Structure formats: C-alpha cells, structure tokens
C-alpha positions as CSV (number, residue, x, y, z in Angstrom):
1,M,17.4,16.6,20.1
2,S,15.5,14.1,22.2
3,R,16.5,10.5,22.3
4,T,14.1,7.6,22.7
5,I,14.7,3.9,23.2
6,I,12.0,1.4,22.4
7,R,12.5,-1.8,24.3
8,A,10.7,-4.9,22.9
9,R,11.2,-8.0,20.9
10,L,12.4,-6.8,17.5
11,L,11.9,-8.3,14.0
12,S,13.2,-6.8,10.8
13,F,13.8,-8.5,7.4
14,S,16.9,-7.8,5.4
15,R,15.8,-9.7,2.2
16,A,13.0,-11.8,1.0
17,P,13.0,-15.3,2.7
18,E,13.8,-18.0,0.2
19,H,12.1,-20.8,2.0
20,P,10.3,-21.5,5.4
21,D,13.5,-22.2,7.2
22,D,15.3,-19.1,6.0
23,T,16.1,-17.6,9.3
24,E,19.1,-15.8,7.8
25,S,16.7,-13.4,6.0
26,F,15.7,-11.5,9.2
27,H,17.0,-10.1,12.5
28,Y,15.1,-11.2,15.6
29,I,16.2,-9.9,19.0
30,E,14.4,-11.3,22.1
31,D,15.2,-8.3,24.3
32,G,16.0,-5.6,21.8
33,A,16.4,-1.8,21.8
34,L,15.7,0.7,19.1
35,E,17.5,4.0,19.6
36,I,15.5,6.8,17.9
37,E,16.6,10.4,17.4
38,G,15.4,13.0,15.1
39,G,12.7,10.7,13.7
40,L,15.3,8.1,12.5
41,I,16.5,4.8,13.9
42,R,20.1,5.4,15.1
43,S,20.8,1.9,16.3
44,M,19.3,-1.6,16.8
45,G,20.6,-4.2,19.2
46,E,20.4,-6.0,22.5
47,F,19.0,-3.8,25.2
48,S,21.8,-5.0,27.6
49,T,24.5,-3.5,25.3
50,L,22.9,-0.1,24.9
51,D,23.7,2.9,27.0
52,A,20.2,4.2,27.9
53,G,21.6,7.2,29.8
54,G,19.6,10.4,29.2
55,A,17.1,8.7,26.9
56,E,13.4,8.1,27.4
57,V,12.9,4.3,27.6
58,I,9.5,3.0,26.3
59,D,9.1,-0.6,27.3
60,H,6.8,-2.6,25.0
61,R,7.7,-6.0,26.3
62,P,6.5,-8.7,25.7
63,H,5.1,-7.3,22.4
64,L,6.7,-7.6,19.0
65,V,8.0,-4.4,17.3
66,M,8.4,-4.4,13.5
67,P,8.6,-1.7,10.8
68,G,5.3,-0.1,10.1
69,F,3.1,-1.7,7.4
70,V,3.2,-0.4,3.8
71,D,0.0,-0.3,1.8
72,T,0.6,0.1,-1.9
73,H,-2.9,0.6,-3.3
74,L,-6.1,2.1,-1.8
75,H,-8.7,4.7,-2.5
76,F,-9.1,7.7,-0.2
77,P,-12.7,8.6,-1.4
78,Q,-14.1,5.1,-1.1
79,T,-14.0,4.7,2.7
80,Q,-17.7,5.1,3.0
81,V,-18.7,2.6,0.3
82,I,-16.8,-0.4,1.8
83,A,-19.3,-3.3,2.1
84,S,-21.5,-2.1,-0.8
85,W,-23.2,-5.0,-2.6
86,A,-22.7,-5.3,-6.4
87,A,-22.5,-8.0,-9.0
88,E,-19.0,-7.2,-10.1
89,L,-16.4,-4.5,-10.7
90,L,-18.1,-2.3,-13.3
91,D,-21.4,-2.4,-11.5
92,W,-19.7,-1.5,-8.2
93,L,-18.0,1.5,-9.8
94,N,-21.2,2.8,-11.4
95,D,-23.6,2.1,-8.5
96,Y,-21.5,3.1,-5.5
97,T,-18.0,4.4,-6.2
98,F,-18.6,7.1,-8.8
99,P,-21.6,8.6,-6.9
100,E,-19.5,8.6,-3.7
101,E,-16.5,10.3,-5.3
102,T,-18.6,13.2,-6.6
103,R,-18.9,14.3,-3.0
104,Y,-15.2,15.1,-3.0
105,A,-15.7,18.3,-4.9
106,D,-16.3,19.8,-1.4
107,P,-12.9,20.8,0.1
108,E,-14.4,20.8,3.6
109,L,-15.5,17.2,3.3
110,C,-12.1,16.3,1.8
111,A,-10.4,17.7,4.9
112,Q,-12.6,15.9,7.3
113,M,-12.3,12.6,5.5
114,A,-8.5,12.9,5.1
115,A,-8.1,13.0,8.9
116,R,-10.4,10.0,9.4
117,F,-8.7,8.1,6.6
118,L,-5.2,8.5,8.0
119,D,-6.6,7.6,11.5
120,R,-7.9,4.3,10.1
121,L,-4.5,3.5,8.6
122,T,-2.5,4.2,11.7
123,D,-5.0,2.4,13.9
124,H,-4.3,-0.7,11.8
125,G,-0.5,-0.3,11.8
126,T,0.0,1.2,8.4
127,T,2.6,3.9,8.3
128,T,3.1,4.4,4.5
129,A,0.3,4.5,1.9
130,V,-0.1,4.9,-1.8
131,A,-3.6,6.2,-2.3
132,Y,-5.8,7.4,-5.1
133,A,-7.6,10.7,-4.5
134,S,-10.7,11.6,-6.5
135,V,-10.7,13.5,-9.8
136,H,-10.9,16.7,-7.8
137,A,-7.6,18.4,-7.1
138,A,-9.0,19.5,-3.7
139,S,-9.1,15.8,-2.6
140,A,-5.4,15.3,-3.2
141,E,-4.6,18.7,-1.6
142,A,-6.5,17.7,1.5
143,L,-4.8,14.3,1.8
144,F,-1.3,15.8,1.3
145,T,-2.1,18.5,3.8
146,E,-3.2,16.1,6.5
147,A,-0.3,13.7,5.9
148,H,2.2,16.6,6.0
149,A,0.8,17.7,9.4
150,R,1.4,14.2,10.7
151,N,4.8,13.8,9.0
152,M,3.4,10.6,7.5
153,R,4.9,9.1,4.4
154,L,2.3,9.2,1.6
155,I,2.1,8.9,-2.1
156,T,-1.1,10.1,-3.8
157,G,-2.4,11.8,-6.9
158,K,-5.6,13.2,-8.3
159,V,-7.4,10.8,-10.6
160,M,-7.3,11.6,-14.3
161,M,-10.7,10.6,-15.8
162,D,-12.3,12.3,-18.8
163,R,-14.9,9.7,-20.1
164,N,-17.1,6.8,-19.2
165,A,-18.0,8.4,-15.8
166,P,-20.6,10.8,-14.6
167,E,-20.1,14.3,-15.9
168,A,-19.4,15.6,-12.4
169,L,-16.5,13.3,-12.2
170,C,-14.9,14.1,-15.5
171,D,-12.0,16.5,-16.1
172,T,-10.4,17.0,-19.5
173,A,-7.0,16.1,-20.9
174,Q,-5.8,19.6,-20.4
175,T,-7.2,20.2,-16.9
176,S,-6.0,16.9,-15.7
177,F,-2.5,17.8,-16.9
178,D,-2.6,21.3,-15.4
179,E,-4.0,20.3,-12.0
180,S,-1.6,17.3,-11.7
181,A,1.4,19.5,-12.6
182,A,0.4,22.1,-10.0
183,L,0.0,19.4,-7.3
184,I,3.4,18.0,-8.3
185,A,5.0,21.4,-8.0
186,R,3.4,22.0,-4.6
187,W,3.8,18.6,-2.9
188,H,6.1,16.1,-4.7
189,G,9.3,15.6,-2.7
190,R,8.2,17.8,0.1
191,E,9.5,16.1,3.2
192,R,7.8,12.6,3.2
193,L,5.4,13.1,0.4
194,G,5.4,11.9,-3.2
195,Y,3.1,12.3,-6.2
196,A,1.6,9.5,-8.2
197,I,0.5,10.3,-11.8
198,T,-3.0,8.6,-11.7
199,P,-5.0,7.8,-14.8
200,R,-7.7,5.7,-13.2
201,F,-7.6,3.1,-15.9
202,A,-7.7,3.0,-19.7
203,I,-11.5,2.8,-19.8
204,T,-12.0,6.3,-18.2
205,S,-9.1,8.1,-20.0
206,S,-9.3,9.1,-23.7
207,P,-6.3,8.9,-25.9
208,A,-5.7,12.6,-25.4
209,Q,-5.7,12.2,-21.6
210,M,-3.4,9.2,-21.9
211,E,-1.0,11.5,-23.8
212,A,-1.3,14.1,-21.0
213,A,-0.4,11.4,-18.5
214,Q,2.6,10.4,-20.7
215,A,3.7,14.1,-20.8
216,L,3.6,14.2,-17.0
217,A,5.5,11.0,-16.7
218,Q,8.2,12.2,-19.1
219,A,8.5,15.5,-17.2
220,H,8.6,13.8,-13.8
221,P,10.5,10.5,-14.0
222,D,10.7,10.3,-10.2
223,C,6.9,10.4,-9.7
224,H,5.2,7.1,-9.3
225,I,2.5,6.1,-11.8
226,Q,-0.6,4.3,-10.5
227,T,-3.4,2.7,-12.5
228,H,-5.5,-0.5,-12.8
229,L,-4.8,-3.4,-15.0
230,S,-6.7,-6.6,-15.9
231,E,-8.9,-6.9,-12.8
232,N,-12.0,-8.2,-14.5
233,H,-12.9,-9.9,-17.8
234,A,-15.5,-7.3,-18.7
235,E,-13.1,-4.5,-17.9
236,I,-10.4,-6.1,-20.2
237,A,-12.8,-6.4,-23.1
238,L,-14.0,-2.8,-22.8
239,A,-10.5,-1.5,-22.5
240,C,-9.4,-3.4,-25.6
241,Q,-12.5,-2.2,-27.5
242,L,-11.7,1.4,-26.7
243,Y,-8.0,1.0,-27.8
244,P,-8.2,-1.5,-30.8
245,Q,-4.7,-0.6,-32.0
246,A,-3.2,-2.1,-28.8
247,K,-2.0,-5.7,-28.7
248,D,-3.7,-6.2,-25.3
249,Y,-4.6,-4.2,-22.2
250,T,-1.0,-4.0,-21.0
251,D,0.0,-2.6,-24.3
252,I,-2.3,0.3,-23.9
253,Y,-0.2,1.6,-21.1
254,A,3.1,0.7,-22.8
255,R,2.1,2.8,-25.9
256,Y,1.7,5.8,-23.7
257,G,5.0,5.4,-21.8
258,L,3.3,4.4,-18.5
259,L,5.1,1.2,-17.8
260,R,8.4,1.7,-15.9
261,A,10.0,0.7,-12.6
262,N,7.9,3.0,-10.5
263,S,4.6,2.0,-12.1
264,L,2.1,0.4,-9.7
265,L,-0.5,-1.7,-11.5
266,G,-3.4,-2.7,-9.3
267,H,-4.7,-6.3,-9.7
268,A,-2.9,-7.6,-12.8
269,I,-4.9,-10.9,-12.6
270,H,-5.7,-12.0,-16.1
271,L,-2.5,-11.6,-18.0
272,S,-1.1,-13.4,-21.1
273,D,2.4,-14.5,-21.4
274,R,3.2,-11.6,-23.6
275,E,1.8,-9.2,-21.0
276,R,3.8,-10.7,-18.2
277,A,7.0,-10.4,-20.3
278,A,6.2,-6.8,-21.1
279,L,5.7,-5.9,-17.4
280,A,8.9,-7.7,-16.5
281,E,10.9,-5.9,-19.2
282,A,9.6,-2.6,-17.9
283,D,10.2,-3.6,-14.2
284,A,6.6,-2.5,-13.5
285,K,5.0,-3.6,-10.2
286,P,1.8,-5.6,-10.1
287,V,-0.2,-5.1,-6.9
288,F,-2.0,-8.0,-5.3
289,C,-5.3,-6.9,-3.8
290,P,-6.7,-10.1,-2.3
291,T,-9.7,-8.8,-0.3
292,S,-11.2,-6.9,-3.2
293,N,-10.4,-9.6,-5.7
294,L,-12.4,-12.1,-3.6
295,Y,-15.1,-9.6,-2.7
296,L,-15.8,-8.6,-6.3
297,G,-15.2,-12.1,-7.7
298,S,-12.5,-10.8,-10.0
299,G,-10.1,-13.7,-10.0
300,L,-7.0,-15.2,-8.4
301,F,-3.7,-13.4,-8.5
302,D,-1.0,-15.7,-9.7
303,D,1.9,-14.6,-7.5
304,A,4.2,-17.5,-8.2
305,R,4.0,-17.2,-12.0
306,L,4.6,-13.5,-11.9
307,R,7.6,-13.8,-9.7
308,A,9.0,-16.7,-11.8
309,G,8.8,-14.2,-14.7
310,G,11.1,-11.8,-12.9
311,L,8.4,-9.4,-11.5
312,T,8.4,-7.8,-8.1
313,N,4.8,-8.0,-6.7
314,A,3.4,-5.6,-4.1
315,I,0.4,-6.3,-1.9
316,A,-2.4,-4.0,-0.7
317,T,-5.8,-3.5,0.9
318,D,-7.5,-1.7,-2.1
319,I,-10.0,0.1,0.2
320,G,-12.9,0.4,-0.6
321,G,-13.3,-2.6,-3.0
322,G,-11.1,-4.2,-0.4
323,T,-12.9,-5.1,2.8
324,S,-10.4,-4.2,5.6
325,Y,-7.8,-1.5,6.3
326,S,-5.7,-4.2,8.0
327,M,-2.6,-5.4,6.2
328,L,-2.9,-8.4,8.6
329,Q,-6.3,-9.3,7.2
330,T,-5.0,-8.7,3.7
331,L,-2.4,-11.3,4.4
332,A,-5.0,-13.7,5.7
333,E,-7.1,-13.4,2.5
334,G,-3.9,-13.5,0.3
335,Y,-2.9,-16.7,2.0
336,K,-6.2,-18.2,0.9
337,V,-6.0,-16.9,-2.6
338,L,-2.6,-18.5,-3.0
339,Q,-3.7,-21.8,-1.3
340,L,-6.4,-22.2,-4.0
341,Q,-3.6,-22.2,-6.6
342,G,-1.3,-24.6,-4.8
343,Q,1.0,-21.7,-3.7
344,R,2.2,-21.0,-0.1
345,M,2.5,-17.8,1.9
346,H,4.8,-18.7,4.8
347,P,4.6,-16.1,7.6
348,Y,8.2,-15.1,7.2
349,R,7.5,-14.1,3.6
350,A,4.1,-12.5,4.5
351,F,5.6,-10.1,7.0
352,D,8.6,-9.3,4.8
353,W,6.1,-8.6,2.1
354,I,4.1,-5.9,4.0
355,T,7.2,-4.2,5.3
356,R,10.5,-4.4,3.4
357,G,9.0,-6.1,0.3
358,N,6.4,-3.3,-0.3
359,A,9.1,-0.7,0.5
360,E,11.3,-2.3,-2.2
361,A,8.5,-2.3,-4.7
362,L,8.1,1.5,-4.1
363,G,11.9,2.1,-4.4
364,L,11.9,3.2,-0.7
365,A,13.7,0.3,1.0
366,A,16.6,2.5,2.1
367,R,14.1,4.7,4.0
368,I,11.3,2.5,5.3
369,G,10.4,-1.1,5.7
370,T,13.2,-2.2,8.0
371,L,14.6,-1.4,11.5
372,E,18.1,-0.8,10.1
373,P,20.0,2.3,11.4
374,G,19.2,5.3,9.2
375,S,15.7,4.2,8.5
376,E,12.8,6.4,9.3
377,A,11.3,5.4,12.7
378,D,7.9,4.1,11.5
379,L,7.0,1.2,13.7
380,V,4.2,-1.1,14.6
381,V,3.8,-2.8,18.0
382,L,2.0,-6.1,17.8
383,D,0.3,-8.3,20.3
384,A,-0.5,-11.9,19.2
385,R,-2.6,-12.4,22.3
386,A,-4.9,-9.3,21.7
387,T,-8.2,-11.2,21.7
388,P,-9.3,-14.2,23.8
389,A,-9.3,-16.4,20.7
390,M,-5.7,-15.3,19.8
391,A,-4.5,-15.8,23.4
392,Q,-6.0,-19.3,23.5
393,R,-4.2,-20.1,20.2
394,M,-1.0,-18.7,21.5
395,E,-1.0,-21.0,24.6
396,R,0.1,-23.7,22.2
397,A,2.5,-21.5,20.0
398,R,5.8,-23.2,19.3
399,G,7.8,-20.0,18.6
400,L,8.1,-17.0,16.3
401,V,6.6,-18.8,13.3
402,D,3.4,-19.6,15.1
403,E,3.2,-16.1,16.6
404,L,3.5,-14.5,13.2
405,F,1.0,-16.9,11.6
406,T,-1.5,-16.2,14.4
407,L,-1.2,-12.5,13.7
408,Q,-1.4,-13.2,9.9
409,V,-4.6,-15.3,10.2
410,M,-6.4,-13.9,13.2
411,G,-5.0,-10.4,13.6
412,D,-6.6,-7.0,12.9
413,D,-6.4,-3.5,14.5
414,R,-6.9,-5.0,17.9
415,A,-3.5,-6.7,17.6
416,V,-1.9,-3.3,17.0
417,V,-0.8,-1.9,20.4
418,Q,0.7,1.2,19.0
419,T,1.9,2.7,15.7
420,Y,4.8,5.1,15.5
421,I,5.3,7.7,12.8
422,T,9.0,8.9,12.8
423,G,9.2,7.8,16.5
424,T,6.0,9.5,17.6
425,P,3.0,7.5,18.8
426,A,0.1,7.8,16.3
427,K,-2.6,5.4,17.3
428,G,-5.2,7.3,19.2
429,A,-3.3,10.5,18.9
430,H,-5.8,12.4,16.7
C-alpha cells in the first residue's frame, strides 16, 4: 500500500471556537506533515519529526492545507439555471427550476451532468456534498454512479413530488416509495455513499406521499432526510393551507415523523418560538443557505437565535438558487447576513463551520471534517494570494486570522490550489 506525505501548513479544528481568541479549538502547524495511506490520514505532526523514508512527499508550502469543504444542501439538476431572474422563490421554481428538472428524465444527460457537477464541486474545494437529485430515479442513479467512480463521499436522493408541479415532474406516493427503496438497497452505505429520503417540501407532496416518506424513514433510520422549511412567506402560507391540521409548517414534518437528528432542513428562516423548540427537541439540523436567501430575497437566517435554542446549524451553497459553488463565497455572504443582524462570523468559526462543523451536523465528524488520524484523506489546499487583489491584501496580513478572513471574503475556486479525495488529487483530474 503506497504511502504519501503532504507537507504544508496544516489547520484542523477539534471543536467549535467559543470566541475570536479561542486558539485552543484548532491545531495549526507551520511546517506540518500529513501521512496518508490507504485513503486515510495515518498521522499529523511536524514534518521534522516524521520519517519520510519510502514515502512520496508532496510539498505544498507555503499554502494552507485543511480538511475538504462539506456542502450540506445543493441541487444537482439546477446547475444550468444558476443566475436566472425571478421575483421570488415560487416564481423561480415554476419559471426555471421545474422546466429544467424535466430534462433529467434522460439518463444520458444525467450521466453527463453528474460528471460536470462533481467537477465543479472539487474545483471549488468541496469533497463531501448532500445533494437533491430530480424526481427521476435515473438522476440519483447517475450521481451515485459518478461519485462511486471517484470514491467521493456523497449523500443524495431522488426527489419525492406528486403535486403542484408539472405532470412530467410528478411521481406518485407508491412510485416514490418504490424507487427510493430500490435506490437505498442499491447505494446506501456502499463505500462512501449515503441516501437521503427527499420529499422536496410539503407543498409538492400529498399526505399520501408524506406517509410514504414516513415509511421509508421508519424502515431506514440511518438514512438522512432532506427537505425545505420556511424559506419564504408565500411558501409558508401555502404549506399551511395545504395542511390545515398542522400547528405550523414545522409541525407538518413532525406529524409524519420526518424530524430527527439526521434531518436536514434547508433555510429555516421564518420560524416561531414553538417551531425552534420543536426542531431542538428533535435535534434536527437547520441549513443556512446565504447566497440563495439573498438572491431570492427570502430573508435573514437567525443563526445566533437558533444556536441559543440548542440547535446545530449547517451551512451550504444551495446551488442553483445559490449563486456560487464556492463554500468560501458562501462564507462571504453568510458573514454579511449575520452582520445585518448584529451577529459576527469570526474566521475561526467560519472555517470550522464548513469543515468539522458541517461534518458534525451530518453525523460524520469521526470520518471527515478534520485532519485527525483515522479520518478520510479529503483535503483542500488554499492560497490566500491567488489573485492580485488577494496578494495585495496579504502584504499587510498580521497572521492566520487575516489569512483566513482574506480567503473567507475574497476567495473562490482560484484560491483552491488542489483538492484531494481520499488522498488522490481531484482538481483538474477529470
């Protein structure tokens, strides 16, 4: 088994930083070495203390190596409707998203787009993704197949959607159950792949289909559940109109057993105190999607209030309502959203969030999100001087905090020198 050593400056968080001076929350090694064997990190330490004999040494100095980024909410079939003008969420879905997703009935298109989709992710430093496929089983099949070929960690699922959408995009309660169950049997737990039970949102699922999602969730407690919650006021009103027996939007999902520790709830912006408490009791995970929330004018995610209520929040790009594949750009917009509410996103917390923090939200922190021995060797190599403007800023940098904040505010795929999937270079490899 081949042995590789990555030499670089290393940064890995061991817990969430509690304040801007919390340097005990991470490990930073100025001249570090990561020993990789069999796709796993075997050791992390000072390069001078490591026996490099017989190993291939890859020297990334002076760049910074971190765990690869984790994106917890994005849409595979929407990559070609990014930057589509619409008044707000429901207009955007009806005018652009639904027509685009009808194309994914074609397995050949799905295969072509799956490769391009994963290329975009690794180009931007993302090594783990939680993605929605389309309603077509072939779209999830293609995405699983491509991720498996790359040995990339991926969680996805076919969308369940049987009403309030074009006929070509509707399944039924029974077919959505049958196709999801078949995909789970084929792909869930296969090497680095996982399945997400995926009712798109309450508006596009009938009570019968919600019962089908509930049956899947009961039968497969280790599958993630992904859906959307309280993104937009018009969406909330329609969802509550369609389910008048529910106390509120969150209660719709609770009534069908879809709130639990591995539930990922995209957006979760406009929540009542009762809803926040219900989510916290279930340990469900709200997902902050700043670029799409700003782009569609949906509202401001109240990170501090949710965390104060005991919730663990994830953060994500939400391609294609989101406007960038870059988790760095996601941090930049997230910073602004929180600033508008008098909240602060310090760079230590920001980079913990898109690595260890998101891994923890997924229940995968023992496998990904850090550079700890035993973790999967998913890495990103970052250059805070990647553009002339960034290099000019870095001339006055005062240390690691300024470097991270430069990456957070000014970085994108140009700042990603290389991305490693289980120790194998992935950027530009396909």
